[in-house]
N, C-alpha and C positions, 0 to 999 in steps of 0.2 A: 529431654526435659530442661526445661530453662532452671539453672540453679540458684540465680539471684533471685528469681520469682519464689521459688521453690523455699528460700530460706526462711520467708514469713509465715509459711504453713505449718500447721501443727503437724506432729506424727501422723496422727489418724488421717487427717486430710492428704497427706503425702503417700500413705500406704494407698488409701481408696482412689488418687489419682495415678499411682502406678500401676495397680490392678486393671483400672480402666484403659489405661496408656497402650497396654500390652495385649487386651483383648484382639482375638483372631486366630486363624489356625496357624499353627506351630509355633506359636510365642506364647510364655508363662510369664507372668509377673507376680512375685513374690515378696514379702518380706521379713526379718528377723529381727530380734533385739541384739545390740551390738555385744552385749556379753556374751550371748550365745554363739556369736559370729567368733568373737574370740577363743572361745573354749574349742569350737570346729577348727578353728586356722591351729592353734596349739595342738589338737590331736592328729589334725591331718599332717602336719610337719614332723611329728613324733615317731617316725618310720611306720607310720600307718595311711600310707597312701593308695591303696587299694583295697577293694572287697568285692565281695559278689552279691548279686541280690536276683532271688528268683522272680521273674515277671509273668505271674498268672495269667493264660489266655486262654479261655474255654475251659475245657476238660485236663488243660497241660499247662507247662509254663515254659520260657525261654530265660537262659539265664543271662543276665547282663552283669558286665564287668564294668565297676566304678574305678575313676582315677580323681583323687582329691588332692588337687594343686594348687590350693587358693591362691589369688582370688577366681579360681576356676574349677569345676568338675566337668568332666567327661563321661560319657557312658558309650560303649560299645556292647555289640553281643561278644558273650564269652568266645564263642568258637572262632569270631573273626579275629580275637584278639589272640587266640591260641595259634590260629594260623599266620598272623601278620604281623605280631607283636605292636611294637609302638607305632607301624606304619598304618594299622587299621584304623580304619575311618569312625570317627564317632558318628552316633546318629542321634545324640542329645548332647549339648552344651549348657554348663550355666555358669554366669558370669554373676559376682558379687560386688556390689558398688558401696563402698564403706565413706563417701562424701557427707553422709548424716549421722555416722556414726556418735562422734565425739558431742555433736549440738544438738542432736534430735532423739540420741539412744536408737539407730534405725539404720539397718542394712537392707539396700533394694537388691533384688535378685530378679537376674531376667534369663529366662529359659528358651533357648532355640533348638527346636526340631530339626536336625540337618537333613533327614528322610522322613518326610512326613507319611511315606508309605509303610514304614516298619514302626510307627509308634504314633500313638492317638495324644492327643493334648492332656487327657485324663492319666494315661500311663506315664508319660514323661513328670506330671507333676507328682504322681504318687512314688516315682525314683526318686526324684529330689527329697520330698519328705521322709522316704523311709531312710535313704542314705542318710541324712541329717540327722535322724532318729538314732542310727547305731552309733555316731560320731559323739552325740551328745547325751545319750541315757547311759550311765555307769556300767550296769549290767550289759547291756547290749555291746558297749565299746569294747568288753572283754572277748567277743568274737572277732572285732576289726584287728584287734591286738594279736591274736593268736593267730590271725590268717597273715598277718604281716610278720610276726617275729617267731611263730613255731609252726610254719606250713605243714610240717608233717603231724603236727597232733589236730590241725585243723579238719572237722569233720562237717562237711556239707550236709545238713541236713534243713531242707527246706521247711520243715514246720516251725522250728526254732528260729529260722531267719524273719518268717513274716509274721510270727505271732507276738 
């Protein structure tokens, strides 16, 4: 995106351009308000960098492991993370761009599916949105805090996580 030309656009135009720019298999374009990004950033750095998300597929689910280290989020399968730790390959990454946070109250988000055979665009978008909701919603954030600060008390209940 040409930042000089984008400076003259309204936040609504920028969001629309960003969404259109990233159309295509394996790429997701989203936006969020700068205030929400700052909350996400604060909570992500407050010893709450990890979380698990059950990803529903047909009649079952697979558990994804989210690592929040803004301006990036990485998603990998929980089993792969358990087996390989920090050497596990992410199957989806998200990058947050804050160039318009101050001037337009807009943060651009680019999601890239690393292994398109393991994740659909819709699943990736859902993972990104649900993960953000756990960091931005006060009630849901308590689960993230428990997972990171009181792991022995964390109870993985797929119904409470996805509802």
